N, C-alpha and C positions, 0 to 999 in steps of 0.2 A: 428580594426579588423574587417573584413566583416562582416555583418550580417549573421546568420544562415538561411537559407531557408529550412522552416519547412511545411509539409504537415499534415493534420489531417483526419484520417480516422474514421468515425463513429460519427455520429452529433446529438445525443441523448442529453439527458437531460444534462448529465455531461459534455458535449463538451462545454457548455457555459462558465463556468470557465478558461477551458484550452485556449479557444480563448483570452479571456479577459485579463488572465494573462500573455500567451505568448507575445500577443503584447506590455503589459505593461513593461515587462523586457527587450525588444527590440528585440526580435526575430521576423522573417520575414515570417508570415504565408502567403505563396504563393497559397496553394491549399488546398480544402478540398473534403471529398467523403464520400458518403455514399449507401448503396444499394439501398435506397429509395433517388435518386438524388434530388428529389424536397426539401428534408430536407437539402442537402448540400447546395442547392442554396439559401434556407432561411437563413443559416448560413452565408453564403458568403455576402449577402446583408445585413444583421445584423452588420456584423463586418469589411465590406470594402475588403473582400478576393477578390483577382483577377480571381481566377478559382475555380469553383464548378464541379465535375465531376463523373465519375465511379470510383470504388477502382482500376480497372485495368489502366484507364488513368492517375491515380496520380502515380502509382507505376512505370509506363514507362516513366514520365516526369524527365527529367535529371538534371532539376533544383533543385528539392526536395532532400536535403541532409540528413534531420531527419524526421521520420516518428512517429508519435504519434497515437498509436493503441488504439482507445475507443470502439471498438466492444463488443458483448457480452462476456462473459468470456468462453463459448465452442469454441469459434472463435479465442481467443488471440493468441494460437500458430500458428495457421496456417496462420493468417494474417501477424505476426511477421516474420515467416519464409520467406513467399512472399517477405516482405520488404527487408530481408537480401539478397535473391536471387537476388533482383533488384540493390543491392549495396548501400542500404541505413541503417543508423543507426536507432535503434528503441526502442521507449520506451512505455511500454503497460501499461494501466489499469491493476489492481489487478484482478485475480492473473496471473503471468507469464505464467502459464499453469496449466492443470487441474490434471497432476501427474508428478513425477520424470522423466520418461522417456521421456517425451514430453519436459521438462526442458533441459535435457542434451543434446538432440538432437539439439535445439535452440542454446544453448551455443557454441556447436561443430561447427555449421556451421557459427557462428559470429566469432569464432576464425580463422576458415578457411579463411574467406574472409576480416580478418583483422577490422572487425565492431564492434561496441558498441551496448549492449542491456542494457536496463534499464527498471524497472516497479514501478510502484506505490505500495504502497502508500509512498508519500512524506511528510506527517505529520511528521513524525519525525525530517524533517528539519526546522520545526515550533519553535516559540518564546517558548512554552510551554517545548517541548521536549529538544529541545538545553539546555535550563536552566537545566532542570532535569539533563542532562547528564552531565554538567559542575558540578553541585553538587556533583556527583558519583564520578568524576574523581578527584574532589580537595578534597575528602575524608571527605567531612560533615556528612556521616553515617557511615564512617570506610570501612571495608571489608564487601559488600553485601554478606548475608549468604541465602537468600530466597527472594521469589517475587511473588506476587498474582495478578492476571489479571481476571476480570469478566466483559463479557458482557452477559446480561441476558434482556430477554423480551418476547413478546409472537406473535413475527413473524410480518409479513409486510402485511397481505391480509386485514388488516382494514384501510390501506392508500395508498397501491401502486396500480396503476391502471391494473397492468399485473402481479401479484406475481408469476405466475405458476412456473419460472425457480428457483425461491429460494427453491423449495422442490424437486428439480430433481438432479441428479449426476452433480456435479461442483456447486452446491448451498449448502444449509443449514448453520447454523450460524457459522461453523467453516470456510468454503471456502469464505463466505460472509464478515464477519467481523473480522475473524481470522487475516488477513494479518496486520491489523492495530496494533492489540495488540501484535501480535508475532514479527512484525519489531521493534515496541518500545521495547520490551523486548531484543531483539538480540542488538540494538544500544545501549542500557543501560548496558547489561551484558555480551554482546558476543555470539558466536555461542554454539549450544546444541550438546551435544554428544551421549545422550541416551534419551529415552521418554518412556512412558506408556500412554495408552490411554483406557477408556471406552465410550460407546456411546449408545443412545437409540432413539426410535421413541415413543412419549407420546400419540401423536394423530395422527391416520392413515389417516386422512384427514383434509382438513382446508377449511373454508368456508368464501368466499370473502364478505365483507361487502361495499365495495367501491360503489359510485351509480351506474357507468355504467355496473357493473358486479355483481351487488347484489344477492347473494345467490348461486351463483355458487360453485360447490364443486372442490378442488384439492386433487388428491391423493398424498400421502407423500412416496417419493422412497430414502429418504436421512435422515441419523440420524439429529434429531433438538434438542437434548442435548447431547454436547460432551465436555468431560474434559479429559484434559492431564496433566500429571507429567514430568516436564522436568528437566534434569540433565544439568547444564551448564557445559562447558570445564574449566571455572574458578571455579568451586566447589559449586555454588549455586544452590537450588532447587527451581523451579518453579512451580507453579499451574496456569492453565488456563481453565477457565469454558467459553464456548459460548453455548448460549440456546435461542430457539424459543418457550419454554414450560413453562416460567415462568411468571405469572401474575403480581407479585409485589416483590421487593427485595430493600435493603437500604445497598448494596454492594458498597464497593469502586471501582473505575475502575482498577488503578493499585496501588500496594505499593510495594516497596522495603526496605527488611528489613538489616540493616547493624550491625555491632559489636558496632557501636557508637551511633545508632539512626535509625529512619525511613522516608522515603521519600515517600509523596504522590504525585502520578502523576496523571494529568486529562486525560479526555476521549482523547486517540489517533486517534479518528476520526476527530479531528480539530487539527486546527494549534496554539490552545491558550488554556487559561484555568488556574485554580487555581495551582499553585505548592507552595507545603508546606511540611516542614522539621520540626521534632521533635527531638533533641538529647537527649540522654539517661538520662541527669540531668534536662531536660526543664519541666516545670511545664503544658506548653501548647504548641499548633503549630504555627509555624511562616509561615505567607506567605512571598514568595520569590517574588521579583522583577524581571521582565523577563529581560535577558541580551541581547537578540537578537531581530531582526524583524521579520517581517512576521506573523503578528498577525492575518489577515484576513484569508479568504479561499484563499491559495496561490498554488493550483493544476495547475501543470506545472513548479513548482520551480526546479524539479529534471530534468526537459528536459533541462532548461537553465543551471543547473549545469553540464549536461552531454555535452554540447555544449562547455562550456568554458572547459571542462576536455579533450575534443577531440582537442581544439584548442592549448591546453597547455602539451599535453601529460601526463597528469595525471589520476589517478582513478576517476572515477564518483562514487558520494556518494549511489543514489539509483540502485546499480550494479546488472546486470544480476546473479552473484554468489550470492548476498543477496537475491534476488528474488527467485533463486532456493532453498535455504536453507529454505526459509520459506513454499515453495509449498512442500517440503519434510517433513518438521515438521507436515503439516496438514495431508498429506496422511499418513504418519506414525503413527498418533496419531488414525486415523482409521484402518491401518493395525494392529496395537497393540491390538486394542479393538476386531476384528474378530478373532485374532489368539490366544489372551489370554496369550502374551508373551511379554517382553522387545522388543523395537525397536531400533536397534543401527543406527544411523543416518550417512550416506554416506557423504553428501556434507559438505564442510567447507567455512566459507567466514571470511573476517576481519571484525572487527566492523568499520564502515565508518568514515571517518574524521570527526570531529567537526567544526563547523565555528568559527571563530574568535569573541571574543565578540563584540558585536555592530554591525554585520553583518545584513544588512538590504536590502531594493529593491534599495536604491540608490546605496549602495556599491555594490550590483550586477549589476547595469548597468554600472557602471564604469569598474568593472572586464570585462564585455563583450564588453566594448570601445563604449558604448553608451551614446550619451549624453542627 
């Protein structure tokens, strides 16, 4: 199988993992671009990429078949649209778009041009969440009846060098971290048909405490404590809380409650973590050995899966439909909070196919025809 030619747009901090992993998986990263071309040149030198250029040059390069879009969230939809217009498949960092309307336009263009769209996160393809999925599918906790998901902390201004955008529209705890938790839940339980949300802003401004900008104030223009109730199509009821307003907590990350027991799922921001199960008659929790590879930070795994899917004509796992559903869930929680009404979800997606037991990096490379 011919190695896929990949171009990466956006050469910031997160890009290092994508360069490293895409090359390790056997993808041929032939170009990289950034608004700051010097950053693209730095990454090209670091990873031996033959071409560092402007975004326009990369999109015009007929040798690039797949684009990885690692720009800032507010630019995701526009850059992905440009990639599709240029005739390239595109995988975007999360979120796919900032609202349902943008996402629908993106998927419509992809359908028109017979191209693929995908989006992060791909942590649900990692060892921990794939193991959790198999436990549910194999009936270890019976029929899932409820779920909880918690991501609570006190924001990013104490450690992030430029935290401003986290507190503007398109940011906030739900759009920043919600994709990890909601994608994990949809992978485990399937799509959501109805939801309800409540939101609030506890602190109207934030104070940066990192050295370079110590003491600067950030106005808060987005809800920073967001709670959603989710009604899954298969009948389970979920609760999700994402917050930048909590100083301390001792909450689990994700728990799935079934008719025969409970599954404890680790932080979906990572590819690994402790998976535990406790069946109804058990006197203690049991840790479950992981049944799949990809324990390390494997960002870019979904790109490799998309490449294989395009070559073989099958659905890819981190699909545009899945990412669009997640965007609508996040937006819908905010819309529900503003309107004081339930929100009926319009989008639908299938649960992504799970990996085969034992699937790992070596198996992926063999699947892609890389020695």
